[in-house]
Backbone as JSON, one array per atom type, in Angstrom:
{
  "sequence": "MLVLDTSNSLWGKIDNKETIVIAQGAVGNILENWDEATDRGLRIVGQLCRIQWFIP",
  "N": [[-4.87, -3.25, -11.91], [-4.16, -3.01, -8.58], [-3.18, -4.89, -5.87], [-3.1, -4.88, -2.45], [-1.75, -6.4, 0.3], [-2.61, -6.3, 3.55], [-1.96, -7.78, 5.77], [-0.68, -9.2, 8.86], [2.1, -9.26, 8.36], [2.76, -6.88, 7.17], [3.05, -5.1, 9.16], [5.51, -5.17, 10.29], [9.09, -4.59, 10.4], [11.67, -3.46, 8.21], [15.04, -3.1, 7.93], [14.9, -1.29, 10.1], [12.78, 0.3, 9.33], [9.34, 0.83, 9.16], [7.28, -1.52, 7.54], [4.81, -0.78, 6.49], [5.18, 1.89, 5.89], [7.05, 1.7, 3.87], [5.47, 0.37, 1.99], [3.47, 2.31, 1.56], [4.94, 4.33, 0.27], [5.75, 2.94, -2.03], [3.28, 2.31, -3.3], [2.35, 4.9, -3.7], [4.27, 5.85, -5.54], [3.76, 4.12, -7.69], [1.09, 4.85, -8.38], [1.42, 7.56, -9.01], [2.93, 7.42, -11.32], [1.36, 6.04, -13.07], [-0.2, 5.69, -16.13], [-2.52, 8.1, -17.06], [-4.54, 7.51, -18.83], [-5.12, 4.94, -18.42], [-7.22, 2.7, -16.73], [-7.61, 2.46, -13.18], [-7.31, 0.48, -10.23], [-7.68, -0.38, -6.82], [-7.26, -2.81, -4.49], [-7.58, -3.73, -1.24], [-6.59, -6.1, 1.0], [-6.81, -8.06, 3.97], [-6.06, -7.01, 7.25], [-8.34, -4.91, 7.68], [-9.05, -3.15, 9.65], [-6.94, -1.55, 10.19], [-6.66, 0.15, 8.1], [-6.67, 2.92, 8.03], [-4.09, 3.73, 8.39], [-3.0, 3.61, 5.91], [-4.24, 5.38, 4.19], [-3.67, 8.64, 3.24]],
  "CA": [[-5.37, -3.48, -10.58], [-3.13, -3.17, -7.57], [-3.68, -5.58, -4.68], [-2.23, -4.65, -1.3], [-2.02, -7.3, 1.41], [-2.33, -5.6, 4.8], [-1.93, -8.74, 6.86], [0.27, -8.9, 9.94], [3.47, -9.09, 7.89], [2.95, -5.49, 6.78], [3.24, -4.29, 10.36], [6.86, -5.41, 10.8], [10.09, -3.6, 10.03], [12.8, -3.84, 7.36], [16.1, -2.11, 8.16], [14.39, -0.3, 11.06], [11.72, 1.12, 8.74], [8.08, 0.09, 9.16], [6.95, -1.97, 6.2], [3.66, -0.03, 5.99], [5.72, 3.12, 5.32], [7.65, 1.28, 2.6], [4.35, 0.09, 1.08], [2.85, 3.59, 1.21], [5.79, 4.97, -0.73], [5.71, 2.16, -3.27], [1.98, 2.51, -3.95], [2.33, 6.29, -4.16], [5.07, 5.92, -6.77], [3.03, 3.42, -8.76], [-0.06, 5.65, -8.8], [1.89, 8.8, -9.64], [3.49, 7.14, -12.64], [0.4, 5.27, -13.84], [-0.75, 6.45, -17.26], [-3.87, 8.56, -16.74], [-5.5, 6.91, -19.76], [-5.34, 3.56, -17.97], [-8.07, 2.56, -15.54], [-6.89, 2.03, -11.97], [-8.09, -0.15, -9.17], [-6.92, -0.73, -5.64], [-7.95, -3.76, -3.62], [-6.82, -3.93, -0.01], [-7.04, -7.29, 1.7], [-6.1, -8.29, 5.23], [-6.61, -6.38, 8.44], [-8.91, -3.62, 7.27], [-9.21, -2.23, 10.78], [-5.78, -0.66, 10.21], [-6.57, 0.8, 6.78], [-6.44, 4.35, 8.19], [-2.65, 3.95, 8.28], [-2.6, 3.64, 4.52], [-4.86, 6.51, 3.5], [-3.08, 9.89, 3.76]],
  "C": [[-4.19, -3.72, -9.66], [-3.77, -3.82, -6.35], [-2.66, -5.4, -3.57], [-2.67, -5.56, -0.16], [-1.63, -6.6, 2.7], [-2.37, -6.55, 5.99], [-0.83, -8.39, 7.85], [1.7, -8.66, 9.45], [3.76, -7.64, 7.5], [3.25, -4.6, 7.98], [4.6, -4.55, 11.03], [7.8, -4.29, 10.38], [11.14, -4.24, 9.13], [13.83, -2.74, 7.51], [15.62, -0.96, 9.03], [13.33, 0.63, 10.49], [10.45, 0.27, 8.69], [7.68, -0.27, 7.73], [5.72, -1.26, 5.64], [4.13, 1.27, 5.35], [6.36, 2.82, 3.97], [6.54, 1.04, 1.57], [3.65, 1.37, 0.64], [3.64, 4.3, 0.12], [5.73, 4.27, -2.06], [4.39, 2.38, -4.02], [1.86, 3.94, -4.46], [3.09, 6.46, -5.45], [4.36, 5.27, -7.94], [1.89, 4.29, -9.29], [0.34, 6.95, -9.47], [2.36, 8.58, -11.07], [2.55, 6.33, -13.54], [-0.17, 6.17, -14.92], [-2.2, 6.82, -16.97], [-4.94, 7.96, -17.66], [-5.85, 5.48, -19.36], [-6.21, 3.56, -16.73], [-7.23, 2.05, -14.38], [-7.86, 1.38, -11.01], [-7.17, -0.5, -8.02], [-7.78, -1.64, -4.78], [-7.06, -3.99, -2.41], [-7.43, -5.12, 0.71], [-6.23, -7.46, 2.97], [-6.82, -7.6, 6.36], [-7.12, -4.98, 8.13], [-9.1, -2.65, 8.43], [-8.04, -1.26, 10.86], [-5.64, 0.12, 8.91], [-6.29, 2.3, 6.91], [-4.97, 4.68, 8.12], [-2.23, 4.14, 6.85], [-3.11, 4.87, 3.78], [-4.3, 7.81, 4.08], [-4.14, 10.89, 4.23]]
}
């Protein structure tokens, strides 16, 4: 189970890169490398009104 906190802290920047973009890349890497035989779950908590930023 992967839990993603989309609270206000995710809408900042690190080294001039938006943290949501960093999170998108990290979650993408995790899901791509997750063993297909293993069940997956994603729980997003925080400001769900901005969830469209996370879904490609």
